[in-house]
C-alpha positions in Angstrom: 128.0 181.6 234.4 129.6 183.8 231.7 130.7 182.6 228.3 132.4 184.6 225.6 132.1 183.5 222.0 134.4 185.1 219.3 132.4 185.4 216.0 135.2 187.0 214.0 138.7 185.8 214.3 141.2 188.5 213.9 143.6 188.0 211.2 146.6 189.2 213.1 146.1 186.4 215.7 146.6 183.8 213.1 149.6 185.4 211.2 151.6 186.2 214.4 151.6 182.5 215.5 152.8 181.3 212.0 155.9 179.4 212.6 157.6 180.8 209.4 158.2 184.3 210.9 161.9 184.9 211.7 163.1 182.2 209.2 165.0 182.8 206.1 163.6 180.9 203.1 165.5 180.4 199.8 163.9 178.8 196.6 164.4 178.6 192.9 162.0 180.5 190.6 162.7 179.0 187.2 160.6 181.6 185.4 162.5 184.5 186.7 165.8 182.4 186.4 166.7 183.4 190.0 166.8 182.3 193.6 164.3 184.1 195.8 165.4 184.8 199.4 162.6 185.7 201.7 162.3 186.7 205.3 159.0 187.5 207.2 159.0 189.3 210.6 156.6 190.4 213.1 157.5 193.6 215.1 156.0 195.8 217.7 156.4 199.5 217.3 158.1 201.7 219.9 155.1 203.9 220.2 151.6 203.1 221.5 148.5 203.6 219.5 146.3 206.7 220.2 144.3 206.4 223.3 145.4 202.9 223.8 148.2 201.0 225.7 148.7 198.8 222.7 151.6 199.0 220.4 151.4 198.8 216.6 151.8 195.4 215.2 154.0 195.5 212.0 154.4 192.6 209.5 157.3 192.8 207.3 158.1 190.8 204.3 161.7 191.2 202.9 162.5 189.7 199.4 165.5 189.8 197.2 166.4 188.0 194.0 169.7 186.3 193.1 169.7 185.8 189.4 171.9 184.0 187.0 173.3 187.4 185.6 172.1 190.0 188.2 171.1 190.5 191.9 167.9 192.5 192.7 168.0 194.4 196.0 165.4 194.0 198.7 161.8 195.1 198.5 159.8 195.2 201.5 156.1 194.6 201.8 154.5 195.6 205.0 151.2 195.7 206.8 150.6 197.8 210.0 147.7 197.1 212.3 146.6 200.3 213.9 143.8 202.0 215.8 140.6 203.1 214.3 141.5 206.5 215.4 144.5 206.7 213.1 144.6 208.8 210.0 145.9 207.2 206.7 149.4 206.2 206.2 151.8 208.9 205.0 153.6 208.1 201.8 157.0 209.0 203.1 159.1 208.0 206.1 162.6 207.3 207.1 165.2 204.5 207.3 168.0 205.0 209.8 171.1 202.9 209.6 173.4 203.6 212.4 173.5 207.4 212.7 172.6 208.0 209.0 168.9 208.7 208.3 167.4 208.7 204.8 164.0 209.4 203.4 161.8 206.4 202.4 159.1 206.6 199.7 156.3 204.0 200.2 154.5 202.5 197.0 151.2 200.8 196.7 150.0 202.5 199.9 146.6 201.3 201.0 144.4 201.6 204.1 141.4 199.6 205.1 139.2 199.6 208.1 138.4 196.2 209.5 135.5 195.5 212.0 135.6 192.8 214.5 132.5 191.4 216.1 132.2 189.5 219.3 129.3 188.3 221.5 129.0 187.5 225.1 126.2 185.4 226.8 125.2 185.2 230.5 123.0 182.7 232.0 121.0 183.2 235.2 118.4 181.2 237.1 115.6 182.2 239.5 114.3 185.7 239.9 110.9 187.2 239.0 109.4 188.0 235.7 107.6 191.2 234.7 104.5 190.1 236.6 106.3 189.4 239.8 106.1 185.6 239.4 109.1 183.3 240.1 111.0 182.4 236.9 111.4 178.6 236.4 114.5 177.4 234.6 117.3 179.5 233.2 117.5 182.8 231.4 120.1 183.5 228.8 120.9 187.1 227.7 123.2 187.8 224.6 125.0 191.1 223.9 127.1 191.9 220.7 130.0 194.4 220.4 132.1 195.6 217.5 135.5 197.2 217.3 137.0 198.8 214.2 140.8 199.0 213.6 142.8 200.0 210.6 145.3 198.1 208.5 147.9 200.0 206.4 149.9 198.3 203.7 152.7 199.3 201.3 156.2 198.6 199.9 159.5 200.2 200.0 163.0 199.5 198.6 166.2 198.9 200.4 169.2 199.6 198.0 172.2 197.5 197.6 174.4 200.3 199.3 171.9 200.1 202.2 172.0 196.4 202.4 175.8 196.6 202.9 175.3 199.4 205.6 172.9 197.3 207.5 175.4 194.4 207.5 178.0 196.7 209.3 175.7 198.6 211.7 174.5 197.8 215.3 171.2 199.8 214.8 168.5 199.7 212.1 165.4 201.7 212.3 162.3 202.1 210.1 160.0 205.2 210.7 156.3 205.3 209.3 153.6 207.9 210.0 150.0 207.6 210.3 149.1 211.2 209.7 151.5 213.1 212.2 151.7 210.0 214.6 155.0 208.1 214.4 155.3 204.5 214.1 159.0 203.3 214.7 160.3 199.8 214.2 163.8 199.2 215.7 165.9 196.2 214.9 168.4 195.4 217.5 170.1 192.2 218.9 168.5 189.0 217.6 166.2 190.7 215.3 169.0 192.7 213.6 171.2 189.5 213.4 168.2 187.8 211.6 168.0 190.7 209.0 171.8 190.3 208.5 171.6 186.6 208.0 168.8 187.2 205.3 171.1 189.7 203.5 174.0 187.3 203.5 171.9 184.3 202.4 172.6 182.7 199.0 171.8 179.6 197.0 173.2 176.5 198.8 172.3 177.7 202.3 168.8 176.2 202.0 169.6 173.5 204.5 171.6 175.7 207.0 
């Protein structure tokens, strides 16, 4: 019999299953005297990670403010779950809206290594001990393994002009780099429609 016990629950497993992903949330912040519009999305990269069949998982948190006297354009907070073989995240990338590509500068860039531990146990019965005598009962052996992955985080801005361009386009792409390794997130079809709904959201649409 083989039984596997997970000792460390990977954070990404819990956040991806969160029901709030893909939902536009609007709420009032009385201290800022503004309505906050928020959208969280979980996206897979176009590329696979180095020496792996797995794609990068990217969590994007879009937030904009609609104040009583002004509107603050979108700030995007992101977390990228990458390979332990990746270099640190570069501080520049690209945003491509339609055919127009523009440089992106990332702020608050951080990198951390996360170790995941797991153990497996197997139980066997019978056999002989080191002295050649039959073993009575069951014997259980346990092995422990570990795996390291990297998490990259940061922020970037989407200007008011870019917001308007996204509303009119059929293609919206964000390109990150871990060293020279590209990490491409493309928004099409339903995902792009969700971003457009977020950009059009305003107070009074909370119940839509």
